[in-house]
C-alpha positions in Angstrom: -141.5 -112.5 80.0 -141.1 -109.2 78.1 -143.5 -108.1 75.4 -142.9 -105.1 73.2 -145.6 -103.6 71.0 -146.1 -100.5 69.0 -149.1 -98.5 67.8 -149.3 -96.3 64.8 -151.8 -93.4 64.6 -152.4 -91.3 61.4 -150.9 -87.9 62.0 -154.0 -86.2 60.6 -156.1 -87.6 63.4 -153.9 -86.2 66.2 -152.8 -83.0 67.8 -149.0 -83.2 68.3 -147.3 -82.5 71.6 -145.2 -79.4 71.9 -144.2 -77.4 74.9 -146.4 -74.6 73.6 -149.4 -77.0 73.1 -148.8 -80.0 75.4 -151.6 -82.2 74.2 -151.7 -85.6 75.9 -153.8 -88.7 75.2 -154.7 -91.5 77.5 -153.3 -94.9 76.4 -154.9 -97.9 78.0 -152.7 -101.0 78.1 -154.8 -104.1 78.9 -153.5 -107.5 79.7 -156.0 -110.3 79.1 -155.8 -114.1 79.7 -156.1 -116.6 76.9 -159.8 -116.8 77.8 -160.3 -113.1 77.4 -160.5 -112.2 81.0 -159.0 -108.8 81.9 -156.0 -109.3 84.2 -154.6 -105.8 84.4 -155.2 -102.3 83.0 -152.5 -99.6 83.0 -153.3 -96.0 81.9 -150.5 -94.0 80.4 -150.6 -90.3 79.5 -148.8 -90.0 76.2 -147.9 -87.3 73.8 -147.4 -87.7 70.1 -144.4 -85.9 68.5 -141.3 -86.5 66.5 -137.7 -85.6 67.3 -134.8 -85.7 64.8 -131.6 -84.0 63.7 -132.2 -83.0 60.1 -130.2 -80.8 57.8 -128.0 -79.7 60.7 -131.0 -78.7 62.9 -132.7 -80.3 65.9 -136.3 -80.6 64.8 -139.5 -81.3 66.8 -142.5 -82.3 64.6 -140.4 -81.2 61.7 -139.7 -77.7 63.0 -136.3 -76.4 64.0 -136.6 -75.4 67.6 -134.8 -73.1 70.1 -134.1 -74.5 73.5 -134.5 -71.9 76.2 -133.1 -74.1 78.9 -131.9 -74.3 82.4 -130.1 -76.9 84.5 -132.0 -78.0 87.5 -131.0 -79.9 90.7 -133.8 -81.3 92.8 -133.7 -79.1 95.9 -136.0 -77.7 98.6 -134.8 -75.2 101.3 -136.6 -77.2 104.0 -136.2 -80.8 102.9 -133.0 -80.7 100.9 -132.9 -83.1 97.9 -136.2 -84.7 98.9 -138.8 -82.7 97.1 -142.6 -82.7 96.9 -144.9 -82.6 93.9 -145.9 -79.1 94.9 -142.3 -78.0 94.7 -141.9 -79.6 91.3 -145.1 -77.9 90.0 -143.8 -74.6 91.4 -140.6 -75.0 89.5 -142.4 -75.8 86.2 -144.7 -72.8 86.6 -141.8 -70.5 87.3 -139.8 -71.8 84.4 -142.7 -71.2 82.0 -143.4 -67.7 83.5 -139.7 -66.8 82.9 -139.9 -68.0 79.3 -138.0 -71.3 79.7 -139.1 -74.2 77.6 -136.4 -76.7 78.4 -134.8 -78.3 81.5 -131.7 -80.5 81.7 -131.9 -83.0 84.6 -128.5 -82.4 86.0 -126.9 -84.7 86.6 -129.2 -87.7 87.3 -132.7 -88.9 86.4 -135.3 -87.0 88.4 -138.3 -88.2 90.4 -140.7 -89.9 88.0 -143.5 -87.5 88.8 -141.3 -84.7 87.4 -141.5 -86.1 83.9 -145.3 -86.5 84.1 -145.6 -82.9 85.1 -143.3 -81.8 82.2 -145.5 -83.8 79.8 -148.6 -82.1 81.1 -147.4 -78.5 81.4 -145.0 -78.5 78.4 -141.3 -78.5 79.0 -138.6 -80.1 76.9 -136.5 -82.5 79.0 -132.9 -83.4 78.5 -132.8 -86.7 80.5 -129.3 -87.3 81.9 -127.9 -90.6 83.1 -126.5 -90.6 86.7 -122.8 -90.5 85.6 -120.1 -88.0 86.6 -116.5 -88.7 87.4 -114.6 -85.6 86.5 -112.6 -85.8 89.7 -110.7 -88.7 88.1 -109.6 -86.5 85.2 -110.3 -86.6 81.5 -107.0 -87.9 80.1 -107.2 -91.4 78.5 -104.9 -92.8 81.2 -107.2 -91.7 84.1 -110.8 -91.4 83.0 -113.1 -94.2 84.0 -114.7 -93.9 80.5 -111.7 -95.5 79.0 -111.4 -98.2 81.6 -112.9 -101.5 80.5 -113.6 -102.5 84.1 -116.2 -99.7 84.3 -117.8 -100.0 80.9 -120.8 -102.2 82.2 -121.4 -99.7 85.0 -121.7 -96.8 82.5 -123.9 -98.7 80.1 -126.2 -100.0 82.9 -127.0 -96.5 84.1 -127.8 -95.3 80.6 -130.0 -98.4 80.0 -132.0 -97.9 83.2 -132.6 -94.2 82.4 -133.9 -95.1 79.0 -136.2 -98.0 80.2 -137.8 -95.9 82.9 -138.4 -92.7 81.0 -138.9 -93.8 77.4 -142.6 -93.1 77.2 -142.5 -89.4 78.1 -143.2 -87.0 75.3 -141.3 -84.3 77.1 -138.0 -86.2 76.9 -136.5 -85.1 73.6 -132.8 -85.8 74.2 -130.8 -88.4 76.1 -127.6 -87.3 77.8 -125.0 -89.9 78.5 -123.7 -88.1 81.6 -121.8 -85.1 82.7 -118.0 -84.4 82.9 -117.0 -88.0 82.9 -114.3 -88.1 80.1 -114.6 -90.0 76.9 -113.8 -93.6 75.9 -115.2 -97.0 75.2 -117.8 -96.9 77.9 -119.6 -94.0 76.3 -119.3 -95.3 72.8 -121.0 -98.5 73.9 -123.7 -96.6 75.8 -124.3 -94.5 72.7 -124.5 -97.5 70.4 -126.9 -99.3 72.8 -129.2 -96.2 72.9 -129.2 -95.7 69.1 -130.2 -99.4 68.6 -132.9 -99.3 71.2 -134.4 -95.8 70.5 -134.5 -94.5 67.0 -136.8 -91.6 67.9 -134.5 -89.4 69.9 -131.0 -87.9 69.4 -128.3 -88.4 72.0 -125.9 -85.8 73.4 -122.7 -85.9 75.4 -120.5 -82.9 76.1 -117.3 -84.9 76.5 -117.7 -86.6 73.1 -114.6 -84.9 71.6 -111.3 -85.9 70.1 -109.3 -83.2 71.8 -108.5 -82.4 75.5 -110.6 -79.2 75.4 -113.0 -77.2 73.2 -110.2 -75.4 71.5 -111.4 -75.8 67.9 -114.7 -74.7 66.3 -115.3 -77.4 63.7 -117.1 -80.7 63.6 -114.0 -82.6 62.7 -113.0 -82.8 66.4 -116.5 -84.0 67.6 -116.5 -87.7 68.4 -119.1 -90.1 67.0 -120.9 -90.7 70.2 -123.1 -87.5 70.2 -125.7 -86.1 67.8 -125.6 -82.6 69.3 -122.6 -80.4 69.7 -123.1 -79.4 73.3 -120.2 -77.4 74.6 -119.9 -76.2 78.2 -119.3 -72.5 78.8 -118.1 -71.5 75.3 -117.5 -67.9 74.7 -119.7 -66.0 72.3 -116.8 -65.7 69.9 -116.6 -69.5 69.8 -120.3 -69.7 69.0 -119.9 -67.1 66.2 -117.0 -69.0 64.6 -118.9 -72.3 64.7 -122.0 -70.7 63.3 -120.1 -68.9 60.5 -118.4 -72.2 59.5 -121.5 -74.5 59.7 -124.7 -72.3 59.3 -125.2 -73.7 55.8 -123.7 -77.1 56.4 -126.4 -79.8 56.3 -124.1 -82.3 57.9 -123.3 -80.1 60.9 -124.2 -80.9 64.5 -126.7 -78.5 66.0 -125.0 -76.5 68.7 -126.9 -76.5 72.0 -124.9 -75.4 75.1 -125.3 -77.9 77.9 -124.2 -75.3 80.4 -123.6 -71.6 80.0 -123.9 -68.2 81.8 -123.0 -69.4 85.3 -125.7 -67.9 87.5 -123.7 -67.7 90.8 -124.6 -64.7 92.8 -124.7 -61.4 91.0 -124.0 -62.8 87.6 -125.2 -63.6 84.0 -123.4 -60.7 82.6 -123.1 -61.0 78.8 -126.2 -63.2 78.4 -127.5 -60.7 75.8 -124.3 -61.5 73.7 -125.3 -65.2 73.6 -128.9 -64.5 72.6 -128.0 -62.1 69.9 -126.1 -64.9 68.2 -128.8 -67.5 68.9 -131.3 -65.2 67.2 -129.0 -64.6 64.3 -127.8 -68.2 63.4 -130.1 -71.2 62.9 -127.4 -73.7 63.8 -127.2 -72.2 67.3 -130.3 -73.7 68.9 -130.0 -72.4 72.5 -128.7 -73.9 75.7 -129.2 -74.5 79.4 -128.1 -71.8 81.9 -126.3 -73.1 85.0 -128.4 -73.4 87.0 -132.0 -73.1 88.3 -132.0 -72.7 92.1 -129.6 -71.7 94.9 -129.2 -74.9 96.9 -129.2 -73.3 100.4 -131.1 -74.7 103.4 -133.4 -72.6 105.6 -131.7 -71.9 108.9 -133.2 -70.4 112.1 -132.1 -67.2 113.7 -130.4 -65.9 115.7 -127.1 -67.0 114.2 -123.7 -65.2 114.4 -123.4 -65.3 110.6 -126.8 -63.8 109.9 -127.6 -60.1 110.4 -130.7 -59.2 112.3 -133.6 -58.9 109.8 -134.9 -55.5 109.0 -138.1 -56.5 107.4 -138.9 -57.7 103.9 -136.5 -58.5 101.1 -134.7 -61.4 99.6 -132.4 -63.8 101.2 -135.0 -65.7 103.1 -135.8 -63.0 105.6 -139.4 -61.6 105.6 -141.0 -60.1 108.6 -141.6 -62.5 111.5 -140.3 -65.5 109.4 -136.8 -65.1 110.6 -134.8 -67.4 108.4 -131.6 -67.4 106.4 -130.1 -69.8 104.0 -127.0 -71.9 105.0 -124.6 -73.4 102.5 -121.1 -75.0 102.6 -119.2 -74.0 105.7 -122.4 -73.5 107.8 -122.6 -77.1 108.9 -120.4 -79.2 111.1 -117.3 -78.2 113.0 -114.8 -75.7 111.7 -112.8 -77.1 108.9 -115.5 -79.5 107.7 -114.9 -80.1 104.0 -117.4 -78.3 101.7 -117.7 -76.5 98.4 -118.5 -73.3 100.1 -121.0 -71.2 98.1 -120.5 -73.2 95.0 -124.0 -74.7 95.4 -125.4 -71.1 95.4 -125.5 -70.6 91.7 -129.2 -70.3 90.7 -131.5 -68.0 88.9 -133.9 -68.5 91.9 -133.2 -68.3 95.6 -133.8 -71.4 97.6 -137.4 -70.3 98.4 -137.9 -69.6 94.6 -137.7 -65.8 94.9 -136.2 -64.6 91.6 -132.6 -63.3 91.7 -132.3 -60.1 89.5 -130.6 -62.0 86.7 -133.6 -64.2 86.3 -135.4 -61.2 84.7 -132.6 -60.8 82.2 -133.1 -64.4 81.1 -136.9 -63.9 80.9 -136.5 -60.8 78.6 -133.9 -62.3 76.3 -135.9 -65.6 75.9 -139.3 -63.9 75.3 -141.3 -65.5 72.5 -142.5 -62.2 71.0 -140.2 -59.6 69.5 -140.8 -56.0 68.3 -138.9 -53.9 65.8 -139.4 -50.7 63.9 -140.8 -51.0 60.4 -138.4 -49.6 57.9 -141.3 -47.8 56.2 -142.2 -45.8 59.3 -140.7 -46.1 62.8 -141.6 -44.7 66.2 -140.4 -41.2 65.2 -143.7 -40.6 63.4 -146.9 -39.7 65.2 -148.3 -43.1 64.1 -145.6 -45.6 64.7 -145.3 -48.6 62.4 -143.9 -51.7 64.1 -143.3 -55.3 63.2 -144.3 -57.9 65.7 -142.1 -61.1 65.4 -143.7 -64.3 66.5 -140.7 -66.1 68.0 -142.8 -69.1 69.1 -141.9 -72.4 67.4 -145.5 -73.6 67.0 -148.3 -71.4 68.1 -150.0 -68.5 66.3 -150.4 -65.0 67.8 -153.9 -63.6 67.7 -156.0 -61.1 69.5 -158.1 -63.9 70.9 -155.2 -65.1 73.0 -153.0 -61.9 73.5 -153.3 -58.3 74.4 -150.9 -55.8 72.9 -150.6 -52.7 75.2 -148.6 -49.6 74.7 -147.7 -46.5 76.7 -145.8 -43.3 75.8 -143.6 -42.1 78.6 -142.5 -38.5 78.9 -139.4 -38.3 81.2 -140.4 -41.7 82.6 -144.0 -40.7 83.4 -147.0 -42.1 81.4 -148.3 -39.6 78.9 -150.6 -41.6 76.7 -151.5 -45.3 76.6 -153.7 -47.7 74.7 -154.2 -51.1 73.2 -153.8 -52.2 69.7 -155.4 -55.3 68.2 -152.9 -57.9 67.4 -153.3 -59.4 63.9 -153.0 -63.1 63.4 -149.3 -64.1 63.0 -148.1 -67.6 62.4 -145.1 -69.0 64.3 -141.8 -67.7 62.9 -143.6 -64.9 60.9 -144.1 -61.2 61.4 -147.1 -58.9 61.5 -147.4 -55.1 61.1 -149.2 -52.9 63.6 -149.6 -49.1 63.8 -149.8 -47.1 67.0 -150.9 -43.5 67.1 -149.0 -42.3 70.1 -148.6 -38.5 69.4 -150.5 -35.6 67.9 -150.7 -35.6 64.1 -148.7 -32.3 63.9 -145.0 -33.2 64.6 -144.2 -29.5 65.1 -146.5 -29.4 68.2 -144.2 -29.0 71.2 -146.7 -28.8 73.9 -149.1 -31.8 74.4 -151.6 -32.2 77.2 -150.3 -28.9 78.6 -146.7 -30.0 79.3 -143.5 -29.5 77.3 -141.7 -32.4 75.8 -139.1 -34.3 77.7 -137.5 -37.6 76.8 -140.0 -39.8 75.0 -140.0 -43.6 75.2 -142.6 -45.9 73.7 -143.3 -49.1 75.7 -145.0 -52.2 74.1 -146.1 -55.1 76.3 -147.8 -58.4 75.5 -150.1 -60.1 78.0 -151.8 -63.4 77.9 -155.6 -62.8 78.0 -156.3 -65.8 80.3 -154.3 -64.6 83.2 -152.8 -61.1 82.2 -149.3 -62.4 82.7 -146.8 -60.2 80.9 -144.8 -62.5 78.6 -142.8 -59.9 76.5 -142.1 -56.2 76.2 -139.9 -53.7 74.4 -139.1 -50.0 74.5 -138.1 -47.5 71.8 -136.7 -44.0 72.1 -139.0 -41.6 70.4 -137.3 -38.7 68.6 -138.8 -35.3 69.6 -139.1 -32.2 67.5 -136.1 -29.9 67.5 -138.5 -27.2 68.8 -139.3 -29.3 71.9 -138.8 -27.4 75.2 -136.5 -29.0 77.7 -138.2 -29.2 81.1 -136.4 -27.7 84.1 -137.1 -26.2 87.4 -134.8 -23.2 86.8 -134.4 -20.7 89.5 -134.2 -17.0 88.7 -130.7 -16.2 87.4 -128.2 -15.4 90.2 -124.5 -14.7 89.7 -122.0 -17.0 91.3 -119.1 -15.7 93.4 -115.8 -17.7 93.5 -113.5 -17.4 96.5 -110.0 -18.9 96.1 -108.4 -17.4 99.2 -108.5 -20.7 101.1 -105.4 -22.9 100.7 -107.4 -26.2 100.8 -110.9 -25.2 99.5 -112.5 -23.3 96.6 -115.8 -21.7 97.6 -118.6 -21.0 95.1 -121.5 -19.0 96.4 -124.9 -18.1 94.9 -128.2 -16.8 96.2 -129.4 -20.0 97.7 -126.5 -22.4 97.1 -123.0 -22.5 98.6 -120.5 -25.1 97.7 -116.9 -25.7 99.0 -114.7 -27.8 96.8 -111.5 -29.6 97.8 -108.4 -28.5 96.0 -107.1 -32.1 96.2 -110.0 -34.0 94.9 -112.1 -31.3 93.3 -115.1 -32.7 95.0 -117.6 -30.9 97.4 -116.6 -30.8 101.0 -119.7 -28.8 101.9 -123.1 -28.2 100.2 -125.4 -25.6 101.7 -128.9 -24.9 100.4 -131.0 -22.1 101.9 -128.6 -22.1 104.9 -128.9 -25.8 105.6 -125.8 -28.1 105.4 -126.7 -31.2 103.3 -123.5 -33.1 103.8 -122.3 -34.8 107.0 -118.8 -35.3 105.6 -116.8 -34.4 102.5 -117.4 -36.3 99.2 -114.5 -38.7 98.4 -113.4 -40.6 95.4 -114.4 -44.3 95.6 -112.6 -47.0 93.5 -114.0 -50.0 95.3 -117.1 -52.1 95.7 -117.7 -55.6 97.1 -116.7 -58.4 94.9 -119.3 -60.8 93.4 -119.1 -64.6 93.5 -117.6 -65.0 90.1 -114.9 -62.4 90.8 -114.1 -64.2 94.1 -114.0 -67.5 92.2 -111.5 -66.0 89.7 -109.3 -64.7 92.6 -109.9 -61.1 91.7 -109.6 -60.1 95.3 -105.8 -60.7 95.0 -105.5 -58.9 91.7 -107.7 -55.9 92.6 -106.7 -55.4 96.3 -104.8 -52.2 95.2 -108.2 -50.4 95.0 -109.4 -51.4 98.4 -108.6 -48.1 100.1 -111.9 -47.8 102.0 -113.3 -45.1 99.7 -111.4 -42.5 101.6 -108.5 -41.8 99.3 -107.6 -38.2 100.3 -108.0 -38.6 104.1 -106.1 -41.9 104.0 -103.2 -40.1 102.4 -103.5 -42.0 99.2 -103.9 -39.0 96.9 -101.2 -36.6 95.7 -102.0 -33.6 93.4 -100.7 -33.9 89.9 -101.9 -30.5 88.7 -103.3 -27.5 90.6 -107.0 -27.2 90.7 -108.3 -25.3 87.7 -111.3 -22.9 87.9 -113.1 -21.9 84.7 -116.2 -19.8 84.0 -118.9 -20.9 81.6 -120.8 -18.7 79.1 -124.0 -19.6 81.0 -122.6 -18.3 84.3 -121.5 -21.7 85.6 -118.3 -22.4 87.5 -116.2 -25.5 86.8 -113.4 -26.9 88.9 -111.1 -29.6 87.5 -108.6 -31.7 89.5 -106.1 -34.4 88.6 -104.5 -36.5 91.4 -102.4 -39.7 91.5 -103.1 -42.6 93.8 -99.8 -42.9 95.6 -100.1 -46.6 96.4 -100.2 -47.2 92.6 -98.1 -45.2 90.3 -100.2 -46.4 87.3 -103.4 -44.8 88.5 -104.6 -41.2 88.3 -108.0 -39.8 89.4 -109.6 -36.8 87.7 -112.8 -34.9 88.6 -114.8 -32.1 87.3 -117.5 -30.3 89.3 -119.8 -27.7 87.6 -121.9 -25.4 89.7 -124.7 -23.7 87.8 -126.6 -20.5 88.7 -129.8 -22.6 88.6 -128.7 -24.1 91.8 -127.5 -27.5 90.5 -124.1 -29.2 91.1 -122.9 -31.7 88.5 -120.1 -34.1 89.5 -118.1 -36.3 87.1 -115.1 -38.5 87.9 -112.8 -40.8 86.0 -109.6 -42.8 86.4 -106.8 -43.7 84.0 -104.3 -46.6 84.1 -101.1 -46.9 82.2 -98.3 -49.4 82.0 -94.9 -48.5 83.3 -92.4 -47.8 80.5 -88.7 -47.9 80.9 -87.6 -44.8 79.1 -84.5 -44.0 81.3 -81.1 -45.4 80.2 -82.4 -45.8 76.7 -84.5 -48.8 77.5 -87.9 -48.5 75.8 -89.5 -51.8 77.0 -92.3 -52.5 79.4 -90.9 -53.9 82.7 -92.5 -56.6 84.8 -93.6 -55.1 88.1 -94.2 -57.7 90.8 -97.1 -57.7 93.4 -100.1 -56.0 92.1 -99.4 -55.7 88.4 -100.6 -58.2 86.0 -97.9 -60.1 84.1 -98.8 -62.3 81.2 -96.9 -65.6 80.8 -97.1 -67.7 77.7 -95.6 -71.1 77.2 -92.7 -71.9 74.8 -93.2 -73.3 72.2 -96.0 -70.8 71.4 -98.6 -73.2 70.0 -100.7 -72.9 73.2 -99.7 -76.3 74.6 -96.9 -77.7 76.7 -95.7 -81.2 76.9 -94.7 -82.4 80.4 -93.4 -85.8 81.6 -95.1 -87.7 84.4 -93.3 -90.1 86.8 -93.6 -93.0 84.3 -91.9 -90.8 81.6 -94.9 -90.9 79.4 -95.8 -87.7 77.5 -98.9 -85.7 78.7 -100.4 -82.9 76.7 -101.2 -80.0 79.0 -103.6 -77.3 77.7 -102.5 -73.7 78.2 -105.6 -71.7 77.9 -106.6 -71.1 74.2 -104.0 -71.8 71.6 -101.6 -68.9 71.4 -103.2 -67.0 74.3 -101.5 -65.6 77.3 -102.3 -66.5 80.9 -102.6 -63.5 83.2 -100.9 -63.9 86.5 -100.0 -61.8 89.5 -96.3 -62.1 90.6 -95.6 -61.6 94.3 -92.0 -61.3 95.5 -91.3 -63.6 98.4 -87.6 -63.0 98.8 -84.7 -61.2 97.2 -83.4 -57.7 97.7 -86.8 -56.3 98.5 -89.2 -57.0 101.4 -92.0 -59.4 100.8 -94.9 -57.9 99.0 -93.1 -54.8 97.9 -94.3 -53.4 94.6 -91.3 -53.1 92.4 -89.7 -54.4 89.2 -89.2 -58.1 88.8 -85.5 -59.0 88.7 -83.6 -62.2 87.9 -82.8 -63.9 91.2 -86.1 -63.0 92.9 -88.1 -65.8 94.5 -91.7 -65.4 93.6 -95.1 -67.0 93.9 -97.8 -66.9 91.2 -101.5 -66.3 91.6 -104.0 -66.9 88.8 -106.6 -64.4 87.8 -109.1 -66.6 86.1 -108.8 -69.7 88.3 -108.0 -72.1 85.4 -104.9 -73.5 87.2 -106.2 -74.0 90.7 -106.1 -77.0 92.9 -109.5 -77.6 94.6 -108.2 -76.2 97.9 -105.9 -73.6 96.3 -107.7 -70.3 96.6 -105.7 -68.1 94.3 -102.6 -70.4 94.2 -101.6 -71.4 90.7 -99.3 -74.3 91.5 -98.9 -76.6 94.6 -96.2 -78.9 95.7 -97.6 -82.5 95.9 -96.0 -85.7 96.8 -95.4 -88.2 94.0 -98.7 -90.0 93.0 -101.0 -87.4 94.7 -102.2 -85.9 91.5 -105.6 -84.2 91.9 -105.7 -84.6 95.7 -106.8 -81.6 97.8 -104.0 -80.4 99.9 -103.3 -77.4 102.2 -99.8 -77.1 100.8 -98.8 -73.4 100.4 -97.9 -71.7 97.2 -95.0 -73.1 95.2 -92.1 -70.7 95.2 -90.0 -70.1 92.1 -86.7 -68.5 91.5 -86.5 -66.3 88.4 -83.6 -67.3 86.1 -82.5 -65.9 82.8 -83.0 -68.5 80.1 -80.5 -67.2 77.6 -78.7 -64.1 76.4 -76.5 -61.7 78.3 -77.6 -58.4 79.6 -76.2 -56.4 82.5 -79.7 -55.1 83.4 -81.1 -57.5 86.0 -84.7 -56.4 85.3 -87.2 -58.7 83.6 -88.3 -56.8 80.5 -91.0 -57.5 77.9 -90.1 -60.2 75.5 -87.6 -61.9 77.9 -87.7 -65.6 78.2 -87.2 -66.8 81.8 -87.0 -70.0 83.8 -89.2 -70.4 86.9 -87.2 -72.8 89.0 -88.0 -74.2 92.4 -85.4 -74.0 95.2 -83.3 -77.1 94.9 -85.6 -78.6 92.4 -87.9 -77.9 89.4 -91.7 -77.7 89.4 -93.3 -80.3 87.1 -97.0 -80.3 86.2 -99.3 -83.0 84.9 -102.7 -82.4 83.2 -105.4 -83.6 85.5 -108.7 -82.3 84.2 -110.1 -79.5 82.1 -108.0 -76.5 83.1 -106.6 -78.1 86.3 -103.0 -79.1 87.0 -101.5 -81.1 89.8 -97.8 -80.5 90.4 -94.9 -82.4 92.0 -91.3 -81.5 92.8 -88.4 -83.4 91.3 -84.8 -82.6 90.7 -84.5 -84.2 87.3 -86.2 -82.3 84.5 -85.1 -78.9 83.1 -86.9 -75.8 84.3 -90.0 -74.5 82.5 -89.4 -71.9 79.8 -91.8 -69.0 79.7 -92.1 -65.8 77.7 -93.0 -62.7 79.7 -94.8 -59.5 78.8 -96.2 -56.9 81.0 -100.0 -56.8 81.3 -102.1 -53.7 81.6 -103.0 -52.9 85.2 -106.6 -53.9 85.8 -109.2 -51.2 85.9 -110.8 -50.4 89.3 -114.0 -52.1 90.2 -115.9 -48.8 90.4 -115.2 -45.2 89.6 -117.4 -42.9 91.7 -117.8 -40.8 94.7 -119.1 -41.5 98.3 -120.4 -39.2 101.0 -122.8 -39.2 103.9 -125.9 -37.0 104.1 -126.6 -34.7 107.1 -130.1 -36.2 107.4 -130.2 -39.9 108.2 -133.9 -39.7 107.9 -133.6 -39.6 104.1 -134.6 -43.3 103.8 -136.7 -43.1 100.6 -135.3 -43.1 97.1 -136.9 -42.2 93.7 -135.1 -42.4 90.4 -135.6 -42.1 86.7 -133.7 -44.8 84.9 -133.6 -48.6 84.6 -135.4 -50.6 87.2 -137.0 -51.7 89.4 -134.2 -54.1 90.1 -130.4 -53.7 89.7 -128.8 -53.4 86.3 -125.2 -53.4 85.0 -123.4 -52.5 81.7 -123.4 -56.2 80.7 -126.8 -57.1 82.2 -129.5 -54.5 81.7 -131.7 -55.8 78.8 -134.4 -56.9 81.2 -134.6 -53.7 83.2 -136.9 -51.2 81.6 -136.7 -47.4 81.7 -139.2 -45.6 84.0 -139.9 -43.9 87.3 -139.2 -46.1 90.3 -139.3 -45.7 94.1 -138.5 -47.6 97.2 -136.6 -47.7 100.5 -132.9 -47.1 100.3 -132.2 -50.3 102.3 -134.1 -52.4 99.8 -131.8 -51.3 96.9 -129.2 -53.7 98.3 -130.4 -57.0 97.0 -129.9 -59.8 99.6 -128.1 -62.5 97.7 -127.7 -65.7 99.7 -124.0 -64.9 99.9 -123.6 -61.1 100.5 -121.9 -59.4 97.6 -122.0 -56.4 95.2 -125.6 -55.5 94.4 -128.0 -52.7 93.7 -126.4 -50.8 90.8 -128.9 -48.8 88.6 -127.8 -48.2 85.1 -128.7 -45.3 82.8 -130.1 -43.2 85.7 -131.2 -39.8 84.6 -131.8 -38.5 88.2 -132.2 -39.8 91.7 -133.9 -38.1 94.7 -133.6 -39.0 98.4 -136.3 -37.9 100.9 -137.9 -38.5 104.3 -140.6 -41.2 104.5 -143.2 -38.4 104.0 -141.1 -36.8 101.3 -140.9 -33.4 103.1 -137.2 -33.3 102.5 -135.5 -34.1 99.2 -132.0 -34.1 97.8 -131.7 -34.9 94.1 
């Protein structure tokens, strides 16, 4: 028998459950016999709270909330997907420490103990049914969701998830599944849930009336979701949705089920999402993909793993000689795997944070600081507004410490603590910090002249001194402030241009020899000691990161992989003679402009300034340009094959193509965003030029296409955009090589055989024509048939891609310089699109440790906004800065 009962408790007598105040009560359920004897007693820990979608917002206890979420797989580096309670608790504590308040159980219900711990410690849970079938495709003719034979299986999994987890306060949303298409099965599952549970909203990402998230309105959201939960939308899509529905009471709250793919060195642009989330109330957060790198601890020695050099990330620390294995590290060669696609977490397998975890922590912090309009940090007493970004709890001095420090050129000058006034959730409070002398004209404080001033504010919890939030502000200094320098006595510089390959600049203690080809130092002598072991060279390359490899950027950017030795490799040719100029302050500047001969689109320029103070300043830049056909009166960009991006757009130009499958039924195939161009690389396979030669694309050439963004890849395709498959093998992995096309003119007569911007061309297979069928979101399978007409494309020339890095590279004469100090952002790496969580200051460490050991080796270690850097011996007796 089944007995259902309910209990009502007056709200005034309870303390509601929230992730910020996870209050639980013990509920005793007692079963007694007819005679009153106790037969069984069950104790349940329950929380009391409400969840609803109201006026276009997801509300908990009547408050519109922000979900600072992450997707989590159950994983342990030592026991795989069998995890312990200690591992669960560690994950929860780390999530809270990094300012997460929500977890999506992707893509299956988790261990029951997980929900109990989330109840106790305070995490929102999006509980997801164990349903995923995206390998079958999303079209109505293929998805299992539209197949009546599978409806009961779908509904059963949703029912079991609900019945097991219904009493957990932490579960605020039900998810019907992940990437399983849409159809009758999910409509029935949604309807069952809404009848059984009226206390929680339901979400499903595939609940849509279009093949992809190409529109930004609620009119294309299907009726089997209460939340608009797109997967990897661009910030621009979020903005458009918010602008359209911010004031729409009937709108669905937008909560991203997955975003900011955290694979390897990643999460660039996370600040763009959070700027919008803070700006618009209808944007209520999302869940980063994902929490932890799913690697397994492996013993050393192993051919793949380098010998450990001591501490650091990547599972290697001292005597614990371990590394993390992933797809390809198990079984015989050729064993099927997803490679490193399981290594996409904020945390490493042993829960050491990857650098991008700190970016998420900063952007999600529940306390904000901004300058008061009535008096900012430029005054001796700064007026600041403290924003309480919590959804429920009050800020007060009883619970929080507000610490401040004034930095002068990165070094602490003054510090203190200000009492934090009480501030309710969602409100702001004003504080004042006297960080400088009262006289703003005073240019010397504490006996030192002014440098760059930065005010740092930090918020610590009193109970454990954990830093939850921080902010930094540039402090304007008086115009009379003295710039600090270690200037040497003035010494005139002598320029010697008698050498055919070098320009020599000599001073009292410094002697510099500059290459006439690159403009960069070939020799740097200080007090008679040579500091360089080899000449400085232009460098246009760095290792790729995981996301770049996944988007096939190695094919697109291989032009720049010249080993960082452009001049000695014969890759540089002078464009202009080296120019020497004298500055009013006695400095000498040398400017050079060279072209990279392997790529006519690329020029390298440098400027080196030698000052009489003994300093050498080096700057470098590159420029790219499209080839223009100006000869013979043709003023159109030409399509250059192999190494130059060419953009193809389908015709008709509505962003979609209609192809026919073998049953002659129409299939809508999505071509990127409506009206957008797909960027491809064209490689000449045959014709009147050798394979791989970089030249103009001509009609009659046979080419292959490689995608840059990976949207049109078969699972085993690498960078191949289309594959030849046998009839009926749609979606199957295959080692078939790239499909070859012959370039044909689609119309018009012109003697010039070159493909020019605006031409419409046919891409035709030898002896047949390529046909494609829509398989899944952004994936195509292809087959060869002789029947249909060729595809029709419009061609325009794309800009050559910029190099991965513009810099210089050299080796020092003293390999003992293993220590590094710098003034800039740190202590971990930072990049132009990921630096909000790296604060400005003085940092120091070993040179080797600046290369972060990601589970899969890749680009790492960049330090943004660096004012200066110094290398030295371990005892700092020798320094170069």
